[in-house]
C-alpha positions in Angstrom: -27.1 40.2 -40.1 -24.5 37.9 -38.6 -24.6 37.4 -34.9 -22.3 36.5 -32.1 -24.1 33.0 -32.0 -23.2 32.6 -35.7 -19.5 33.4 -35.1 -19.5 31.0 -32.1 -21.1 28.2 -34.2 -18.6 28.6 -37.0 -15.6 28.6 -34.5 -17.0 25.6 -32.8 -17.4 23.7 -36.0 -13.9 24.3 -37.3 -12.6 23.1 -34.0 -14.5 20.2 -33.6 -12.7 16.9 -34.2 -13.4 13.2 -34.0 -16.7 11.4 -33.2 -17.1 10.4 -36.8 -18.9 7.1 -36.0 -21.5 9.0 -33.8 -22.1 11.7 -36.4 -22.7 9.1 -39.0 -25.3 7.4 -37.0 -27.0 10.6 -36.2 -27.2 11.2 -39.9 -28.6 7.8 -40.4 -31.3 8.5 -37.8 -32.3 11.9 -39.1 -32.6 10.6 -42.7 -34.8 7.7 -41.4 -32.3 5.0 -42.6 -32.6 3.2 -39.2 -35.7 2.2 -37.0 -34.0 4.1 -34.2 -35.9 7.4 -33.2 -34.3 7.9 -30.0 -30.4 8.3 -29.5 -29.2 7.9 -25.8 -25.9 9.4 -25.4 -24.1 8.9 -22.2 -20.7 9.2 -20.5 -19.0 10.8 -17.6 -18.7 14.6 -17.0 -16.4 16.4 -19.5 -16.3 13.6 -22.0 -17.8 15.9 -24.7 -21.5 15.3 -24.7 -22.4 18.9 -25.1 -19.9 19.4 -27.8 -21.3 16.5 -29.8 -24.9 17.7 -29.2 -23.7 20.8 -31.1 -22.4 18.8 -34.0 -25.8 17.1 -34.0 -27.5 20.3 -34.2 -25.3 21.3 -37.4 -26.3 18.0 -39.0 -30.0 18.4 -38.2 -30.2 22.1 -39.5 -28.3 20.9 -42.6 -30.8 18.3 -43.3 -33.8 20.7 -42.9 -34.9 19.8 -39.4 -35.8 22.2 -36.5 -33.7 21.7 -33.5 -34.8 22.2 -29.9 -32.5 21.6 -26.9 -33.5 21.6 -23.1 -31.0 21.5 -20.5 -32.5 19.9 -17.4 -30.0 21.7 -15.1 -32.0 24.8 -15.6 -35.5 23.4 -15.7 -37.6 22.2 -12.6 -38.4 18.5 -12.8 -42.0 19.3 -13.7 -44.0 18.7 -17.0 -45.1 22.3 -16.9 -41.6 23.7 -16.5 -40.3 21.4 -19.2 -43.0 22.5 -21.9 -42.5 26.2 -20.7 -38.8 25.9 -21.6 -39.5 24.3 -25.0 -42.1 27.2 -25.7 -39.5 29.7 -25.1 -37.4 28.0 -27.6 -40.3 28.4 -30.1 -41.7 24.8 -29.8 -44.8 24.8 -32.1 -48.3 23.5 -31.0 -48.9 20.9 -32.3 -45.3 19.5 -32.4 -43.6 20.0 -35.7 -43.1 16.4 -37.5 -39.5 17.2 -38.7 -38.1 18.5 -35.4 -35.3 17.0 -33.3 -35.5 17.4 -29.7 -32.3 17.2 -27.4 -32.7 16.6 -23.7 -29.5 17.4 -22.1 -28.3 16.5 -18.5 -30.9 13.8 -18.2 -29.5 12.6 -14.9 -31.5 15.6 -13.5 -34.7 14.3 -14.8 -36.0 12.9 -11.6 -39.8 12.4 -11.6 -39.8 14.0 -15.1 -38.4 10.7 -16.4 -41.7 8.9 -16.1 -43.9 11.6 -17.6 -41.4 11.9 -20.5 -41.4 8.2 -21.2 -45.1 7.5 -20.8 -46.7 10.7 -22.0 -44.8 13.3 -23.9 -42.6 11.3 -26.0 -45.3 8.9 -27.2 -47.3 11.8 -28.3 -44.6 13.1 -30.7 -44.9 12.6 -34.5 -43.2 9.3 -35.7 -40.8 11.4 -38.0 -39.5 13.1 -34.9 -36.1 12.4 -33.5 -35.1 12.7 -29.8 -31.6 12.9 -28.5 -31.1 12.0 -24.7 -27.7 13.1 -23.2 -26.6 12.4 -19.6 -24.3 10.5 -17.5 -26.3 7.3 -17.1 -27.3 4.7 -19.5 -30.9 4.0 -19.9 -32.3 2.2 -17.0 -34.6 -0.9 -16.7 -37.7 1.2 -17.0 -36.8 2.1 -20.6 -34.9 -1.1 -21.8 -37.4 -3.4 -20.0 -40.1 -2.1 -22.3 -40.0 -4.0 -25.8 -41.1 -0.9 -27.7 -38.6 1.5 -26.2 -35.8 -1.2 -26.5 -36.3 -1.3 -30.4 -36.4 2.5 -30.7 -33.5 3.4 -28.6 -29.9 3.5 -29.9 -27.4 3.6 -27.1 -24.1 5.5 -27.5 -21.6 5.3 -24.9 -19.2 8.2 -25.4 -15.7 7.5 -24.4 -12.4 9.4 -24.5 -10.9 10.5 -27.7 -8.7 7.9 -29.3 -4.8 8.9 -29.6 -5.4 10.0 -33.2 -8.5 12.2 -32.2 -6.6 13.5 -29.2 -3.5 14.5 -31.4 -6.1 16.0 -34.0 -7.6 18.2 -31.3 -4.4 19.4 -29.9 -3.2 20.1 -33.6 -6.3 22.0 -34.3 -5.7 24.2 -31.3 -2.1 25.0 -32.2 -0.2 22.8 -29.7 3.4 22.0 -31.1 4.0 18.5 -32.3 6.5 17.6 -29.7 4.0 18.3 -26.9 0.9 16.4 -28.4 1.8 12.8 -27.3 2.8 13.5 -23.5 -0.5 15.7 -23.4 -2.5 13.0 -24.9 -1.1 10.3 -22.5 -1.5 12.6 -19.5 -5.2 13.2 -20.1 -6.0 9.8 -21.5 -7.8 11.5 -24.4 -10.4 13.1 -22.0 -11.9 15.9 -24.0 -12.3 18.5 -21.0 -8.9 17.5 -19.7 -7.5 18.2 -23.2 -9.2 21.6 -23.3 -8.0 22.6 -19.9 -4.3 21.2 -20.7 -4.3 23.2 -23.9 -4.8 26.5 -22.0 -2.2 25.2 -19.5 0.5 24.5 -22.2 0.6 28.0 -23.1 2.4 28.7 -19.7 3.8 25.3 -18.9 5.6 23.0 -21.4 4.2 19.6 -21.6 7.6 18.0 -20.6 7.4 19.3 -17.4 4.0 17.6 -16.6 4.7 13.9 -15.5 1.5 13.6 -13.4 -1.7 15.2 -13.0 -0.6 16.1 -9.4 1.8 18.7 -11.2 -1.3 20.6 -12.6 -3.4 21.3 -9.4 -5.7 23.8 -11.4 -6.5 21.3 -14.1 -7.2 18.7 -11.3 -9.6 21.1 -9.5 -11.6 21.7 -12.6 -11.9 18.1 -13.4 -12.7 17.1 -9.9 -15.6 19.6 -9.7 -17.0 18.0 -12.9 -16.6 14.3 -11.7 -17.6 14.8 -8.0 -20.4 17.2 -8.0 -23.0 14.6 -7.7 -21.4 12.8 -4.8 -23.9 12.9 -1.8 -21.9 12.7 1.5 -18.4 12.0 2.9 -19.0 8.3 3.1 -19.6 8.0 -0.6 -16.8 10.2 -1.4 -14.4 7.8 0.7 -15.9 4.9 -1.2 -15.1 6.5 -4.5 -11.5 7.3 -3.5 -10.9 3.8 -2.4 -12.1 2.7 -5.8 -9.9 5.3 -7.5 -6.9 4.0 -5.5 -7.3 0.2 -5.5 -6.7 -1.8 -8.6 -10.1 -3.5 -8.4 -12.8 -2.7 -5.8 -14.9 -5.5 -4.4 -17.3 -5.7 -1.4 -14.7 -7.4 1.0 -12.3 -4.6 0.2 -14.8 -2.2 1.1 -15.7 -3.8 4.3 -12.2 -4.3 5.6 -10.7 -1.0 4.6 -13.6 1.6 5.2 -15.8 -0.5 7.5 -18.9 0.6 5.5 -22.3 -0.4 7.1 -23.5 -1.9 3.9 -20.9 -3.0 1.3 -23.4 -4.2 -1.2 -25.2 -1.0 -1.2 -21.9 0.9 -1.7 -21.0 -1.4 -4.6 -24.6 -0.8 -6.3 -23.9 3.0 -5.8 -20.5 2.6 -7.5 -22.0 0.6 -10.4 -24.3 3.5 -11.1 -21.6 6.1 -11.7 -20.7 7.0 -15.2 -17.1 7.0 -14.5 -16.9 3.4 -13.1 -16.5 0.2 -15.3 -17.0 -3.3 -14.1 -14.6 -6.2 -14.8 -14.5 -9.8 -13.9 -12.5 -9.1 -10.6 -14.3 -6.0 -9.5 -15.2 -2.3 -10.2 -12.6 0.2 -11.5 -12.7 3.9 -12.7 -12.1 5.2 -16.2 -8.2 5.9 -16.3 -8.7 9.9 -16.2 -11.3 9.6 -13.4 -8.9 7.4 -11.3 -6.1 9.7 -11.9 -7.8 12.8 -11.2 -9.6 11.5 -8.1 -6.5 10.0 -6.7 -4.4 13.0 -7.2 -7.0 15.3 -5.7 -7.2 13.1 -2.5 -3.5 13.0 -2.3 -3.1 16.8 -2.6 -5.9 17.6 -0.3 -5.4 15.2 2.6 -2.0 13.7 2.6 -2.4 12.1 5.9 -5.7 10.5 4.9 -4.3 9.4 1.6 -1.4 7.6 3.4 -3.7 6.0 5.8 -5.9 4.7 2.8 -2.8 3.5 0.9 -1.6 1.5 3.8 -5.0 0.1 4.6 -5.5 -1.2 1.0 -2.0 -2.8 1.1 -2.5 -4.5 4.5 -6.0 -5.7 3.6 -4.6 -7.2 0.2 -1.8 -9.0 2.0 -4.2 -10.4 4.7 -6.6 -11.5 2.0 -3.7 -13.1 -0.1 -2.6 -15.1 2.9 -6.0 -17.1 2.8 -5.9 -17.6 -0.9 -3.9 -19.8 -3.4 -3.1 -19.9 -7.2 -4.7 -17.3 -9.4 -6.9 -15.8 -6.7 -3.9 -15.2 -4.6 -2.0 -13.5 -7.5 -4.9 -11.1 -8.1 -5.1 -10.2 -4.5 -1.2 -9.4 -4.5 -1.8 -7.4 -7.7 -3.3 -4.7 -5.4 0.1 -4.4 -3.7 1.9 -4.2 -7.2 -0.7 -1.6 -8.3 0.2 0.6 -5.4 3.7 1.3 -7.1 2.2 3.0 -10.2 2.7 6.6 -8.7 6.4 6.0 -8.0 8.8 7.4 -10.6 11.2 4.5 -9.5 8.8 1.7 -10.6 6.3 3.2 -13.2 8.7 2.7 -16.2 9.2 -1.2 -15.4 5.7 -2.4 -15.0 2.9 -2.1 -17.5 0.0 -1.4 -15.5 -2.5 -1.2 -18.3 -1.7 -5.1 -18.7 -1.9 -5.8 -15.1 -4.2 -8.9 -14.5 -4.0 -9.9 -18.3 -1.9 -13.1 -17.6 -1.4 -15.4 -14.8 1.2 -17.7 -13.7 0.3 -21.6 -14.2 2.1 -24.7 -13.3 4.4 -26.4 -15.8 2.6 -28.6 -18.3 4.2 -31.3 -20.6 4.0 -29.4 -23.8 5.5 -26.4 -22.3 9.2 -27.4 -21.9 9.9 -27.0 -25.7 8.4 -23.6 -26.1 10.4 -22.3 -22.8 13.7 -23.6 -24.3 12.8 -21.9 -27.7 11.9 -18.5 -26.2 15.1 -18.6 -24.1 17.4 -19.4 -26.9 15.9 -16.8 -29.2 16.4 -14.1 -26.6 19.3 -15.2 -24.4 21.2 -17.8 -26.5 21.8 -21.5 -26.5 23.9 -21.8 -23.5 21.1 -20.2 -21.3 18.5 -22.5 -22.8 20.7 -25.4 -21.8 20.7 -24.2 -18.1 16.8 -23.9 -18.4 16.7 -27.5 -19.7 18.9 -28.5 -16.7 16.7 -26.9 -14.1 13.6 -28.4 -15.7 14.9 -31.7 -14.9 16.3 -30.8 -11.5 13.3 -28.6 -10.1 10.5 -28.7 -12.4 8.1 -27.4 -9.7 10.0 -24.1 -9.4 8.7 -23.0 -13.2 5.9 -20.7 -13.4 4.5 -20.5 -16.9 2.7 -17.3 -17.9 -0.4 -17.7 -19.8 -2.9 -15.1 -21.4 -6.0 -17.4 -21.5 -4.8 -19.8 -24.3 -2.6 -22.9 -23.7 0.4 -21.4 -25.4 3.1 -19.8 -22.8 3.7 -16.1 -23.2 6.5 -16.1 -20.9 8.0 -18.0 -17.8 9.7 -17.5 -14.6 11.7 -20.1 -12.6 12.2 -20.0 -8.8 15.0 -22.3 -7.9 15.7 -23.5 -4.2 19.4 -23.0 -4.1 19.8 -24.6 -0.6 18.6 -27.8 -2.3 21.3 -27.5 -5.1 24.0 -30.1 -5.2 27.7 -29.5 -6.0 27.2 -30.6 -9.5 24.5 -27.7 -9.9 27.2 -25.3 -8.8 29.8 -26.6 -11.2 27.3 -26.4 -14.1 25.4 -23.3 -13.4 27.5 -20.1 -12.8 24.6 -18.2 -11.4 24.3 -20.8 -8.5 28.0 -20.7 -7.7 28.1 -16.9 -7.6 24.9 -16.6 -5.4 26.4 -19.2 -3.1 29.7 -17.2 -2.7 27.9 -13.9 -2.1 25.5 -15.3 0.5 28.2 -17.0 2.3 30.3 -13.7 2.3 27.4 -11.7 3.8 25.3 -13.9 6.0 25.5 -17.6 5.7 22.5 -19.8 6.0 21.5 -21.4 9.3 20.0 -24.9 9.6 16.3 -24.8 8.3 17.0 -21.6 6.3 16.0 -21.6 2.6 17.7 -19.8 -0.1 15.5 -18.9 -3.4 16.3 -17.3 -6.6 14.2 -16.2 -9.6 16.9 -17.8 -11.8 15.0 -17.2 -15.1 12.5 -14.7 -16.4 11.6 -14.4 -20.0 8.9 -12.9 -22.0 8.2 -14.5 -25.3 8.0 -11.0 -27.1 10.1 -8.7 -24.9 12.6 -10.8 -22.9 13.3 -9.0 -19.6 11.9 -5.5 -20.8 8.5 -4.2 -19.3 5.9 -6.7 -20.3 3.0 -8.7 -19.1 5.4 -11.4 -17.8 7.5 -8.7 -15.9 4.2 -7.7 -14.3 4.0 -10.8 -12.5 7.7 -10.8 -11.1 6.8 -9.1 -8.0 3.6 -11.0 -7.7 5.5 -14.4 -7.7 8.0 -12.9 -5.1 5.3 -12.1 -2.7 3.4 -15.4 -3.2 6.7 -17.1 -2.5 7.5 -15.2 0.7 3.9 -15.7 1.8 4.0 -19.4 1.2 7.6 -20.0 2.8 8.4 -18.3 5.9 11.8 -20.2 6.0 13.0 -18.1 3.2 16.3 -16.2 4.4 17.7 -14.9 1.4 15.6 -14.2 -1.9 17.7 -13.5 -5.1 17.0 -12.1 -8.4 19.2 -12.3 -11.4 18.9 -10.1 -14.5 20.7 -9.3 -17.6 23.2 -6.7 -16.5 22.5 -3.6 -18.5 22.2 -1.4 -15.3 18.4 -0.6 -16.2 17.1 -2.5 -13.4 19.3 -1.3 -10.7 17.0 1.7 -9.8 14.1 -0.8 -9.3 16.1 -3.0 -7.3 17.2 -0.3 -5.2 13.6 0.8 -4.6 12.6 -2.6 -3.5 15.6 -3.0 -1.2 17.3 -5.8 -3.2 21.0 -5.0 -3.0 23.3 -5.8 -6.0 26.1 -8.2 -5.4 28.9 -6.3 -7.5 31.2 -9.4 -7.1 28.7 -11.9 -8.3 28.3 -10.9 -11.9 28.5 -13.8 -14.3 28.1 -14.6 -17.9 26.4 -17.3 -19.9 27.5 -17.4 -23.6 27.7 -13.7 -24.7 25.3 -12.4 -22.0 26.5 -10.9 -18.7 24.0 -11.1 -15.7 23.8 -9.4 -12.1 22.6 -10.9 -9.1 20.5 -8.8 -6.6 19.2 -10.2 -3.1 17.6 -9.4 0.2 18.0 -11.1 3.6 14.6 -11.5 4.9 15.9 -12.4 8.4 16.7 -8.9 8.8 13.2 -7.8 8.1 10.4 -10.0 7.5 7.7 -9.7 4.8 5.3 -7.5 6.6 8.1 -5.0 7.4 9.4 -5.1 4.0 6.0 -4.2 2.6 5.5 -1.3 5.0 8.9 0.0 4.0 7.8 -0.2 0.3 4.5 1.6 1.2 6.6 4.5 2.7 8.6 4.8 -0.5 5.6 4.6 -2.6 4.1 7.6 -0.7 7.3 9.4 -1.5 8.6 9.6 2.0 12.4 9.6 2.3 13.6 6.1 3.5 17.4 5.7 4.1 18.9 2.3 3.7 18.2 1.8 7.4 14.5 2.2 7.8 14.8 3.2 11.3 13.1 0.1 12.5 15.0 -2.4 14.7 16.5 -4.9 12.7 15.3 -8.5 13.0 18.2 -10.9 14.4 19.0 -13.9 12.5 20.5 -16.1 15.3 22.3 -19.2 14.8 21.0 -22.3 16.3 23.4 -22.0 19.2 22.6 -18.5 19.9 18.9 -19.2 19.7 19.1 -22.0 22.2 21.0 -20.0 24.7 18.3 -17.3 24.3 15.6 -19.7 25.0 17.3 -21.1 28.2 17.7 -17.5 29.4 14.1 -16.7 28.4 13.0 -19.6 30.6 15.0 -18.5 33.6 13.7 -14.8 33.1 10.1 -15.9 32.3 8.5 -14.1 35.3 10.7 -11.1 34.9 9.3 -8.9 32.0 12.2 -6.2 32.2 14.8 -9.1 31.7 12.7 -10.6 28.9 12.6 -7.3 27.2 16.5 -7.4 26.5 16.4 -11.1 25.4 17.7 -11.3 21.7 14.5 -13.5 21.0 12.4 -10.2 21.1 14.3 -9.1 18.1 14.2 -12.5 16.3 11.7 -13.6 13.6 10.1 -15.9 16.2 8.6 -12.8 17.9 8.5 -10.2 15.3 7.5 -11.9 12.1 3.8 -11.1 12.7 1.6 -8.2 11.5 1.3 -6.9 15.3 4.7 -6.0 16.7 3.5 -4.7 20.2 4.7 -6.2 23.5 7.6 -8.5 22.2 8.5 -9.5 25.9 4.9 -10.5 26.4 4.9 -12.3 23.0 8.1 -14.3 23.9 6.5 -15.3 27.2 3.4 -16.5 25.6 5.4 -18.6 23.0 7.4 -20.1 25.6 4.4 -21.1 27.8 2.5 -22.3 24.8 5.4 -24.7 24.0 5.3 -26.1 27.5 1.6 -26.5 27.3 2.0 -28.5 24.1 4.5 -30.9 26.0 1.9 -31.4 28.8 -0.8 -32.6 26.1 1.5 -35.4 25.0 1.5 -38.3 27.4 4.9 -39.2 26.5 6.2 -35.8 27.5 4.1 -34.9 30.5 6.8 -35.6 32.8 9.0 -33.0 31.0 6.3 -30.4 31.2 5.8 -30.8 34.7 9.6 -30.4 35.5 9.6 -27.0 33.4 6.4 -25.9 35.1 7.8 -26.1 38.7 11.2 -24.8 37.8 10.2 -21.8 35.4 6.4 -21.2 35.1 5.5 -21.6 38.8 9.2 -22.0 40.2 9.9 -23.5 43.5 12.4 -21.7 45.8 15.3 -24.2 44.5 15.4 -27.0 42.1 15.9 -29.2 45.1 12.6 -27.9 46.1 11.0 -28.5 42.7 12.1 -32.0 42.8 10.5 -32.6 46.1 7.2 -31.0 45.1 7.2 -33.4 41.8 8.1 -36.3 44.2 11.1 -37.3 42.0 14.7 -38.0 42.8 16.9 -35.1 42.1 18.9 -36.9 39.4 15.4 -37.9 37.7 14.2 -34.3 38.0 17.3 -33.1 36.3 17.1 -35.4 33.4 13.4 -34.5 32.9 14.3 -30.7 33.0 17.1 -31.0 30.6 15.2 -32.9 28.1 12.2 -30.6 28.4 14.3 -27.7 27.9 15.6 -29.2 24.7 12.2 -29.9 23.4 11.0 -26.3 24.0 14.2 -25.2 22.0 13.3 -27.6 19.3 9.6 -26.3 19.1 10.5 -22.7 19.1 13.3 -23.3 16.5 10.8 -24.9 14.1 8.8 -21.7 14.4 11.7 -19.5 13.9 12.9 -21.1 10.6 9.5 -22.1 9.5 10.4 -25.7 9.2 10.1 -29.1 10.8 11.6 -29.5 14.3 15.1 -29.0 14.6 17.5 -31.4 12.9 19.3 -34.3 14.7 22.6 -32.2 14.6 20.7 -29.2 16.2 19.4 -31.6 18.8 23.1 -32.7 19.6 24.3 -29.1 19.9 21.2 -28.4 22.2 22.0 -31.4 24.5 25.8 -30.7 24.5 25.3 -27.0 25.6 22.6 -27.7 28.1 23.8 -26.5 31.5 20.8 -26.9 33.6 
């Protein structure tokens, strides 16, 4: 008589897809064609271990083997309980020589692990086959033994391939047009595919763009993935790992302040959903998506806090690094954009970190010219050749490990361009006109432009090279605080406009230009109106989905001319002991004061900067007399300037000369900090002296 078990088995067999390699390996083991006698099957929860064991059972029975399966979730980790469970399933005494024993959920073995390895398994017939299934790979106690290492065949069970995922969806009746988005959304994870199959009956796949759109599916997956997390601290560690691009000990220390970052990393390493790369730990794709989506849904405020902490920690770390190490730190910031609909279609996050930006080397020039001509024409290639001669240090060659370039970008300092450059390159002329029309440069300001960006295969479409575009921009802004305007030029198809709007780079409609048959657009941002820290904070708000109007609500950073700046310094000296008056000084809204991570107490910062400038003068024997005049006039002011001169023992005319020169030197020192350049130019000094009225 046919039973329900027979019906279930037949249905499961007809709906089972994939795992052809694993099944063939099991057939070899059962037939004795391999020395392996113990298959160790491991992978994260929901990846299909139990379904594969059912397929193994069918293969074993077809081969005439008796099949015994013990699930350690339902067995106390004691030898008697294990043997009792086997006995209930008809285990003979002594053990049958043609048997196959499957021990499922082996991560629950506990102390039973030692007994199984040292006593029970060695007593089995040499013709027996054992299958262990669990979340973890065999540990050192197994692989450290020469005998067991020879007998164990390890199988790491991964998600379905795209073809297997499509087969699964087809077998379950999902229409063709829904299979590709469903496979992409679940990354081929079998349990996720199963749950999504049920969901698709009620909700078309086209409406599901993120796992967050399917909270019930996420809840089921999270329960599988997180059921063994011991406490809140470990959960926070896993959430960080899911959110960050790569997790390292220093990131754990800085963002979560864990008491033992090394122990936390070791715990992460032991999880079945975690992989290890050359730059840190990271979860499997589905695990990352599910854990991150669940955290964002359950605790939006906590999620936003973690998001900003990772960004700030990455920027702080990047400030202390250079080259490829700095690029990798900045990739954490770029990776944070992956949830934004405005950026996700532009950057290929699966290729993040696959390439790096290198300096220009002698053999590169010919290859850069060839890829430019192939994608953007000979006229554009001629301009690349021009700038290779004029500013070769601005070229960043993108490499994928080998010597040949896979793309390149060129950052040009337009403030160093000459009139002949403007006449030759229409992009330079258009950019200069646009900047002059909006907000001209001040002395010491720098004007940069990503003048060229070409991927060898995809030109300016999403690619490994395009991935590095934002990395290079942030790297440039970190290295050069004197950048006032930063510009980008792209082929003008309109496709880049939403991305540029998201990152707050405005389009210059009047600055479009053509090279050959290709039309280009120019986008730019004035960083004097919001320094790097503020810009990244704004992007973090947008990444979190917060509505951010064109004006972010933060007080705009003033870009003062040198004359306005010098006048404000003089006023700051006069108001140095009056915090209420310093609070309204324009310098409190300048980059000098606000271009720092900590934006508290601008009047106090301004006073500190002025006092520090005077103290620097006092340390120079040639300028000590200037510092003394400033001290008795502004820092510890006498009742009148005449009284100050008397205290210093100087004729009034000498005192005035020292004071005037001292004010000029303070202006010069602070201006060099404002523009991030060397002390003010000779012309600026002349303006300072001319306007000095003290």
